[in-house]
N, C-alpha and C positions, 0 to 999 in steps of 0.2 A: 548398576550399569542403568544410564539412561535410555530409555526406549526412543529409536529414532521417529524424529515424524518426515513425514511423507510432503514434497513439493510437487504443485500442479504446474506444468510448463504447457500455458496455451497460447500456442501461435494466433498471430492474428494476421488481417491483411491492413493494415494502419501503417503510415507510412512515416509519421511525425511524433516523437517525445509526449508534446499536449495533447494529440489525440486517444495517445495511447495511456494517458494521466486519466482523462475524461472517461473513457472508457473504464478505468481501474477503479474512480470514483462510481461510476453509474452499477458498476458490479458490488462495489460494497454497501450502497444504498439498497441494492434489491438482495442482496442475499446476505449483510451484516446480521442479520438472527440467527444464522447457524453456526451453532457454538465451535464445531470444528474448523471453522476457516478464519485466520489468522491475517486480517486485512492489514494489521499495521506495521506487517513485516514483508508489505509487497514492494516488488522490486521490477523495473522495464529494463528490457536490453534489446538492443538490435541482432536480429536473428543471427547474422552471422558473427556477432561478437558479446555472446552470452557472457564472455566473462567481466566484461563491463556494465556494471547494472547501476541503475538510478534508482533510488529509493523514492517511494511516490508521497508517504506521510512522515511527518517530525516523530510521531508515537513517543516523545517523553512522558516517562510518568508523571502523574497529576496526582494531587490528594485523592485519598477516598479509592486508590488503585484505579482510577481511570486513566488513559493516556491521550495525549494529543491529536486531535484528528485534523490539525491543520496541513498545509501543503510541507513538504521538509524543505527547508532553509526557509521559513517565513520570518517575517519581521515581525516586531512585537512579543507580547504574551504569548505563551501557549494557551488553547483552549480546547475546549470538546465538543464544539460547534464549527462547522466550516466547510466549504464546498472543496473540493476539487484542488 
């Protein structure tokens, strides 16, 4: 049996998807060193439509066990560097 993981839902006062994605990027940059946080699985949703989630990062697997750090839906090849 797999041990369940816990999700932290962190409401904000932001009113736009782009602003929320920028905050997610800033949090990844400042807290990315904490192994318990899985920023690759970050999703965003409106407060009253939490069932409709938007992925923030591509998170595709790359060589060496790394993951793509570019925005979800990016053009071109996946990479390990990238901003919001």
